[in-house]
C-alpha positions in Angstrom: -0.1 0.1 0.1 3.1 2.1 0.6 3.4 2.4 -3.4 -0.2 1.9 -4.3 -1.6 4.4 -2.2 -0.2 7.3 -4.4 -1.2 5.8 -7.4 -5.0 5.5 -6.0 -4.8 9.3 -4.9 -3.9 10.3 -8.2 -6.5 8.4 -10.1 -9.1 9.5 -7.5 -8.0 13.0 -8.0 -8.2 12.3 -11.9 -11.7 10.8 -11.4 -13.0 13.5 -9.5 -11.7 16.0 -12.1 -13.0 14.0 -15.0 -16.7 13.6 -13.3 -16.5 17.5 -12.5 -15.8 18.3 -16.2 -18.7 16.1 -17.4 -21.5 18.2 -19.0 -24.6 18.4 -16.9 -28.0 17.5 -18.2 -29.6 20.4 -20.5 -32.3 22.1 -18.6 -35.1 24.0 -20.5 -36.1 27.3 -19.0 -39.0 29.1 -20.1 -39.1 33.2 -20.2 -42.5 35.0 -20.1 -41.6 38.4 -20.7 -44.6 40.7 -21.0 -42.3 43.8 -21.8 -40.3 42.1 -24.6 -36.9 43.8 -23.3 -35.3 40.8 -21.3 -36.0 37.7 -23.4 -33.6 38.3 -25.9 -30.7 39.0 -23.4 -30.6 35.3 -22.4 -28.2 33.4 -24.3 -28.5 29.6 -24.1 -25.5 27.3 -23.3 -24.5 23.9 -22.7 -26.3 23.8 -19.2 -29.1 25.8 -20.0 -31.7 26.5 -23.3 -34.0 29.5 -23.0 -37.2 29.4 -24.8 -39.3 32.4 -25.3 -43.0 31.7 -24.1 -44.3 35.3 -23.9 -47.2 34.7 -26.0 -48.5 31.7 -23.6 -51.0 31.8 -20.7 -48.9 32.1 -17.5 -51.3 29.7 -15.6 -50.5 27.1 -18.7 -47.1 27.9 -18.0 -47.0 27.1 -14.2 -48.6 23.8 -15.1 -46.0 22.6 -17.6 -43.7 22.8 -14.8 -45.4 20.3 -12.7 -45.5 18.3 -15.8 -41.5 18.8 -15.9 -41.6 20.3 -19.7 -39.6 23.0 -18.1 -37.1 23.1 -15.1 -38.7 26.6 -14.4 -40.2 29.5 -15.6 -38.9 33.2 -15.6 -42.1 35.6 -15.2 -41.2 39.4 -15.9 -44.3 41.7 -15.7 -44.5 44.9 -17.3 -44.1 48.1 -15.1 -44.3 51.7 -15.5 -40.9 52.3 -14.0 -37.7 50.4 -14.1 -37.2 50.7 -10.3 -40.5 48.6 -9.8 -38.5 45.4 -11.7 -36.2 45.2 -8.7 -38.8 43.1 -6.6 -41.4 42.1 -9.0 -39.5 39.5 -11.2 -40.6 35.8 -9.9 -39.1 32.6 -11.2 -41.1 29.4 -10.6 -39.7 25.9 -10.3 -40.5 22.7 -8.4 -36.5 22.2 -7.5 -34.4 24.9 -5.9 -32.0 26.5 -8.8 -28.6 26.9 -8.1 -26.7 29.9 -6.8 -24.9 30.0 -10.0 -27.8 30.1 -12.1 -29.7 32.7 -9.8 -26.5 34.9 -10.0 -26.4 34.7 -13.9 -30.1 35.6 -14.1 -29.9 38.6 -11.6 -26.6 39.8 -13.3 -28.2 39.5 -16.8 -31.6 41.5 -15.6 -29.5 43.9 -13.7 -27.2 44.6 -16.7 -30.3 45.3 -19.0 -32.1 47.5 -16.4 -29.1 49.6 -16.1 -28.6 50.0 -20.1 -32.4 51.0 -20.0 -31.9 53.4 -17.3 -28.9 55.0 -18.8 -30.6 55.4 -22.1 -33.7 56.8 -20.6 -31.4 59.9 -19.2 -29.8 60.4 -22.6 -26.5 58.4 -22.1 -25.4 56.6 -25.1 -24.6 52.9 -23.7 -22.6 52.1 -27.0 -20.3 55.0 -26.1 -19.7 53.5 -22.6 -19.0 50.2 -24.1 -16.5 51.3 -26.5 -15.0 53.2 -23.8 -14.2 50.3 -21.6 -10.6 49.1 -21.3 -9.7 45.9 -20.0 -6.6 46.0 -17.8 -4.2 43.0 -17.3 -1.5 43.8 -14.8 1.9 42.5 -15.0 3.3 41.2 -11.5 7.0 41.6 -10.9 9.0 41.4 -7.7 11.2 44.1 -6.6 14.3 42.5 -7.9 12.4 43.1 -11.4 11.9 39.5 -12.1 8.3 38.9 -13.4 6.1 36.6 -11.4 2.6 34.9 -11.9 -0.9 35.6 -10.6 -2.3 33.2 -7.7 1.0 32.4 -6.4 -0.3 32.9 -2.8 -3.0 30.4 -3.8 -0.3 28.0 -4.9 1.6 28.5 -1.7 -1.9 28.0 0.3 -2.4 24.5 -1.6 1.1 23.3 -1.1 1.1 24.4 2.8 -2.5 22.9 3.2 -1.6 19.5 1.5 1.7 19.4 4.0 -0.8 20.2 7.1 -3.4 17.9 5.8 -0.8 15.1 5.6 0.5 15.7 9.1 -3.4 15.3 10.5 -4.0 12.4 8.7 -0.4 10.8 9.6 -1.1 11.3 13.6 -4.7 10.2 13.3 -3.5 6.7 11.3 -0.5 6.1 13.2 -1.9 7.2 16.5 -4.8 4.9 16.0 -2.4 2.1 15.1 -0.7 2.6 18.3 -3.8 2.6 20.4 -4.9 -0.3 19.0 -1.7 -2.3 19.5 -2.0 -1.5 23.3 -5.6 -2.5 23.3 -4.8 -5.8 21.6 -1.9 -6.6 24.1 -4.0 -5.7 26.9 -6.8 -7.8 25.8 -5.0 -10.8 25.0 -3.0 -10.3 28.6 0.3 -10.6 26.6 1.2 -7.2 28.5 1.5 -8.8 31.9 4.3 -11.2 30.6 5.9 -7.8 28.6 5.9 -5.8 31.7 7.5 -8.1 33.9 10.9 -7.5 31.8 10.4 -3.7 30.8 9.1 -0.6 32.2 5.9 0.8 31.0 7.2 4.0 30.0 9.9 2.1 28.0 7.4 0.1 26.3 5.0 2.9 25.4 7.8 4.9 24.0 9.0 1.7 21.8 5.6 1.6 20.3 5.6 5.3 19.5 9.0 5.4 18.0 8.5 2.3 16.0 5.4 3.5 14.5 7.1 7.0 14.1 9.9 5.5 12.0 7.5 3.5 9.7 5.4 6.8 9.0 8.7 8.6 8.2 9.8 5.7 5.8 6.4 5.7 4.2 6.8 9.6 3.8 10.1 9.4 2.4 9.1 6.8 -0.2 6.2 9.0 -1.4 8.7 12.2 -1.3 11.0 10.1 -3.7 8.3 9.3 -6.0 7.0 13.0 -6.0 10.7 14.2 -6.9 10.9 11.8 -9.8 7.5 13.0 -11.1 8.5 16.5 -10.8 11.7 15.7 -12.5 9.9 14.2 -15.5 7.3 17.2 -15.2 10.3 19.6 -15.5 11.7 17.7 -18.6 8.4 18.0 -20.1 7.6 21.8 -19.3 11.3 23.0 -19.6 11.8 22.0 -23.1 12.5 24.7 -25.6 9.9 25.3 -28.3 10.2 27.0 -31.6 8.6 30.5 -32.6 4.8 29.6 -32.6 2.8 30.3 -35.6 -0.4 32.4 -35.3 -2.7 29.4 -35.3 -0.9 28.0 -32.1 -0.6 31.2 -30.6 -3.0 30.8 -27.7 -1.7 27.2 -26.9 1.8 28.8 -26.7 0.7 31.4 -24.5 -0.8 28.4 -22.0 2.0 26.5 -22.3 4.5 29.6 -21.5 2.0 30.3 -18.3 2.2 26.7 -17.1 6.1 26.9 -17.4 6.1 30.2 -15.2 3.8 28.6 -12.7 6.4 25.4 -12.4 9.3 27.8 -12.2 7.5 29.6 -9.3 7.0 26.1 -7.7 10.2 25.2 -8.0 11.7 28.6 -6.2 9.6 27.7 -3.2 11.6 26.4 -0.1 10.6 22.8 -1.0 13.9 21.3 0.7 13.3 23.2 3.9 9.4 22.2 3.5 10.2 18.6 3.5 12.9 18.8 6.4 10.3 20.9 8.8 7.4 18.7 7.9 9.7 15.4 9.3 10.2 17.6 12.5 6.9 18.6 13.1 5.6 15.2 12.2 8.0 13.7 14.7 6.9 16.4 17.2 3.4 16.3 16.7 3.3 12.3 16.1 5.1 11.9 19.7 2.7 14.5 21.4 -0.4 12.8 20.1 0.4 9.2 20.1 1.4 9.4 23.8 -2.2 10.4 24.1 -3.1 7.6 22.0 -1.3 5.1 23.9 -2.8 6.2 27.2 -6.3 6.0 25.9 -5.5 2.5 24.6 -4.2 1.7 28.2 -7.1 3.1 30.0 -9.8 1.0 28.2 -10.7 -2.8 27.2 -12.1 -2.2 23.8 -12.0 0.3 21.2 -15.5 1.3 21.6 -14.9 2.6 24.8 -12.3 4.9 23.5 -14.8 7.3 22.0 -15.3 9.4 25.3 -11.6 10.3 25.2 -11.0 10.6 21.3 -13.0 13.8 20.5 -10.6 16.1 23.0 -7.7 14.4 21.2 -8.8 15.0 17.7 -10.4 18.6 18.3 -7.1 20.3 18.2 -6.5 18.8 15.0 -9.4 19.9 13.2 -9.0 23.3 14.9 -5.8 23.4 13.1 -7.1 22.7 9.7 -9.7 25.3 10.1 -7.5 28.2 11.3 -5.3 27.4 8.8 -7.6 27.4 5.8 -9.4 30.5 7.2 -6.6 32.6 8.5 -3.3 31.7 7.0 -4.9 32.1 3.4 -5.8 35.8 4.1 -2.9 36.9 6.7 -0.3 34.1 6.9 1.4 36.7 9.2 -1.2 37.8 10.9 -1.9 37.6 14.8 -4.2 34.6 14.9 -2.0 32.8 12.5 1.1 33.5 14.6 -0.4 32.5 18.0 -1.7 29.1 16.6 1.4 28.3 14.7 3.1 28.6 18.3 0.6 26.3 20.3 2.1 22.9 20.3 -1.4 21.2 19.6 -2.0 23.2 16.5 1.6 24.2 15.3 2.3 21.2 13.2 -0.5 22.2 10.8 -0.6 25.8 11.1 2.9 26.4 11.0 3.5 24.1 8.0 0.9 26.3 6.0 2.8 29.4 6.7 6.2 28.2 6.1 5.5 28.7 2.0 4.9 32.4 2.7 8.2 32.8 4.4 8.4 32.6 8.4 11.3 34.2 10.5 13.5 31.4 11.7 13.0 32.3 15.5 9.4 31.8 15.2 10.1 28.3 13.8 12.7 27.6 16.5 10.3 28.7 19.0 7.3 26.8 17.7 9.7 23.5 17.5 10.9 24.0 20.8 7.7 24.7 22.7 6.2 21.6 20.5 8.9 19.3 22.1 9.0 20.5 25.6 5.3 20.0 25.7 5.8 16.6 24.1 8.0 15.9 27.2 5.5 17.0 29.5 2.6 15.0 27.8 4.8 11.5 27.8 5.2 12.1 31.6 1.3 12.3 32.1 0.5 10.0 29.7 3.1 7.2 31.1 1.5 7.6 34.4 -1.9 6.6 32.8 -0.2 4.1 30.8 1.2 2.7 33.8 -1.8 2.1 35.8 -4.4 1.6 33.2 -2.5 -1.2 31.3 -2.9 -3.8 33.8 -6.7 -2.9 34.8 -9.7 -4.9 33.2 -13.3 -4.8 33.1 -13.9 -1.3 34.3 -14.3 1.7 32.1 -12.6 4.7 33.4 -14.0 7.9 34.0 -12.1 11.6 33.7 -12.3 11.7 37.5 -10.2 8.3 37.7 -7.8 9.0 35.1 -7.3 12.4 37.4 -6.7 10.0 40.4 -4.2 7.8 38.4 -2.1 10.6 37.8 -1.5 11.4 41.5 -0.2 7.7 41.9 
């Protein structure tokens, strides 16, 4: 599965992209326009086909909706003043329309009303159209080097991918540690093992062994990703001849792809991989010690549910904080604080690193993470030491606090 999982991931992503690119069923929309001003403004496309039904009886049109002849009917009454149209246009359908369809219809109607309003005031809308000038900004860095649009979005995607991997690794391998403890405890093998080894040594052995298994798996994936990057660089880095006029658009798109790929290679990829390993080790040690303590405190996996939510909640919080704050303000107060809190820093800090984080912040975050890990291991080992030999009783939070005092 170490080698098959990336293939499955790429295949699923390709399947999702293919399904999203499939054309939806053509929907027929009727328009009953008493004014005759708006019906020609709606242009049919691959998703919607508009029909002029202005001469038909409105009552019959409503019946046609229930008979599934039309997806919906747009009723535009005749009004004396243009401002009266703002609240008088009605769309009737059996199912609720999509937000995109509503936005397109409202934009079309608003644009037409605006033009009618300008014409009534003696303003030539044709002159306004001819006066429009589309602006395309060229983005350059302070060094004069040209850059591309959407670079921040690229950084968010890469940082989010690393942060999400951290969360998934912690949950997957943390559960492996917990199940291993529960299995040994259920089979009473643990009674033999602890006769020759200290409980904290046993717990750390499980954590460290599973950590190295996760790191090995990630290294294999990183090597495969590096090979794919080298292949992509060979493909997109090839020199092309001067394009003809027929291939100008394709050549421009190809140039954009090369620029995006070049910007991607300029990111601190090596540093990100190194920091990923550091935060993976620290975050995994921190959470897996809690997973081991939970496994020692219960007799079966069903009883772990009451203890799992407080453990998973900081991970979920880190993901949401990363998505909603790092994207808009990667160096803001909220993003900075949560990148220092040990329970969320493995996710939030990895999302911030592609934007450039001062080294002292990274060093402080890593220090706090490993100091907290040592403290949590000490606490978890006390629960592990007592709970691993207890059977037949479901512990409460109050009892866990008593175990810490032993």
